[in-house]
N, C-alpha and C positions, 0 to 999 in steps of 0.2 A: 747433443743427443739428435740420434737418427731414426727419423720417422719411419725406414725401410726395416725395422727390428721385426722378428717375427713375433707372432699374438697365439703361443699355445693354446688350445682349445679343445674340450673335451665335450662331446655331445651325444645322450642317451635320448633317443626319438619319443614321442608318446606312442602307445599303444594304438592299436585299431586306424592307423593312417590317419591320426590325427595331426593338426600343424599348429597345437598353442605349446610355446614351452616359456619355461622362465629362466633368466640369467642368476648366477649363485655367485659372487665373488666376495673374497677373501684377501686382507692385506697378507697374509701368510701365504697365499698363492692356492691353486685349486686342492692339495693336500690338507689344508687345513678345514675345508666344508666336511661338517658331521654327515655320518652317513644315514643316520635317522631322517634329517632335514629333504635329502635326496630322493630318499622311501617315500617321505612326506607327498612331493609334488608329483612322484611317480605314480602312486595311488591314487591322486588325482586326476590322474588320464593326461597328465601335463609333460611333456618335455623337458631335459634339463639341459642348458648349455654353462658349463662353468670354463672360464679363461683363466688363465695367467695373467692379470694385468699387468702394466710396464714396470719391469723392478721386483715383481714377485715369480715364487716357484721357479720356472723352467726361464723365463723371462729374464731372471737378475742377473746384468752383467757380469764377465768376470771381475771388471775393473775396480766396481761398486762393491764387489765381493769382498774383492782383498782387503780395499782401505777401509770400509764399514766393520772390519773384523773385530776392532778395540771401540767402536763408536755404538751410538744406537741406530738400529734399522732405520733405513732411510735417510739418515744423517747427511751424507755425502750425496746420493741421488739430488734430494731436494734442493742442496745448498750449489750442486750444478746446475739441475731447472733453474732454479731463479736466476742465476748470475746470466740466463740466455732470454730471460723475459717468461718463462715457464711455469706449471707447478704441476706437481704430482697427481693433482685432482684433475687437472686438466688434462693431464696425458691419458687418465683412467677415462676419462669422460670420451677421450676419443677414442679407445680401444671399444669400449661398451657401444660406442657410433659405428665400429669398424663389425662387431660381433652382430649386431643388429640386421647390417645390410646384408652381411653375408648369410646370415639366416634366411633370410627374406630370398635373396638372390639364388641360392643353392638348393634350397628345402620348400622354398613356395611358405614358410612359417613364418607367425607372427608374434610377437611380443607380447605375453601375459601378464609379466612383471617383472623387477629386481631384486634379488633379495639380498642386502649386502651387509658385511660386517664391519663393526668398529668404521676406520675410516672411508673403505668400500664402499659402506653406506651411504655417507656422503656423497660421493660419486655418482653412486645411483640417484638419488633424490635432485642432484643438478642436472644431471643427464635429462631427467623427465621436466625439471624445470624449462631446459631449453628445446621441449618439443618431443620427447620419445616416446613413442607408441605404445605403452606400459599402461597395463590397466592399475596398475596398483605396484607400491613400492616399500618394502620393508628392510628397516635399518635398524640393526640388533648392536647391542652394547653400542651406540651412539651418542653424540652429544646434541642435546636439544639445542645449544646455544652456543656461541662463540665465544660469548664473556668469560672471562677465567673468572672463578669467585675465591680461590683461596692459593698460595704457594705449594701448598701440600699435594703433591700427585701432581704439579705442572708438566711434569714429562710422561702421563700415563696415555696422550697418545702421540705419535710419533711426529717427525716434520712432516711427512705426507701430508697431514690434514693443513697445513696453511696456507691461507689464500690473502695476500698482501691488499690491505684496503676493503676488505670485505664488510668490516660491519660499518664502513661508510655507506654501504649499499644498503643495509640491511642486516639478517638475520638468520639460522634455519628455518625459522617461523615463517617468513616472506617466502624464502626458495618453496617451502611447502603447499604455500598457498596460490604462489603464481604455477605451481605445476600442473593443478587442474586434474590431479588424480589422487586416489583414495593412497594416503598414505597412512602406515603402521611404525611404531616405535617399540621394538620388544627390548625390556631391561635400559631402560635410557639412562644416561648419566651427565653430568657436567664435563666441562672442559678437562678437569682435574680427575675426571673418574669417579666421582663419589654418585652414588646412588641417586633418583631424582623420586621422590615417591611423597607421601600425605599432602599438606597444604602447599608446597613448592608445586607440587605436580599439577594439581588443582588450577593452580596459578597459571602452570603453562598449558594448559589445555584449554585454560580459557584466552589465553594470548594468541594460538594457533588458532582457534574457532573463531576470534574477530577478525583478525588479518586475512580469514578466507574468505570470511562476507564482506570487507569493504574490498577484496578483490574483486568478487564476485563472479569468481571460478567455482567450477564443480568438484567434487570431491569432498572427502573429510578426514581428518587426522585423528587418527587414535593410539591410544599407550597401554603398555600390557606388561 
């Protein structure tokens, strides 16, 4: 894994000389971000930064693209990272850190939030847990727990999701609590891609709120 690989980034400055911006990220690359989501943030007077995280979009290596042609996305890349004691999520967190520092040093901009889809949403949350200066983290179609609920749909998320030993530390709820930021799940799912709703969702709402209270960190976790 070469840490000197380029990190493609699209940036639309906020209007009126403002400096606040949101990072949008997707495991499919920057071209996978819906235009309406971009327009939503621009309409709120925020800038938008959209990186191609490691192994996505323009940042896909030719060797990984050729090898993964007949395999699930991120299969070879994730295995290569694990062999070297790294993870794709860890690489993505590093990318988000680079983007944040670049925006601060180049434009004097401050991070208003991170809005990520699926596995990239988890990277945004973990980045916040590690101290990212974001006011809010949004996770779309992301898992609320690393616990597998059934074998059906076991491949709903790619190997980019996996963090060896993570459940010995805690779960997504603990990461959200320790972030100290507002966290919002949009269309939350299980690790098998099953939609979380009804009494099951109510149980997760209680779990996330309890851990936030125990951690004594600010912020709130919401679901919709």
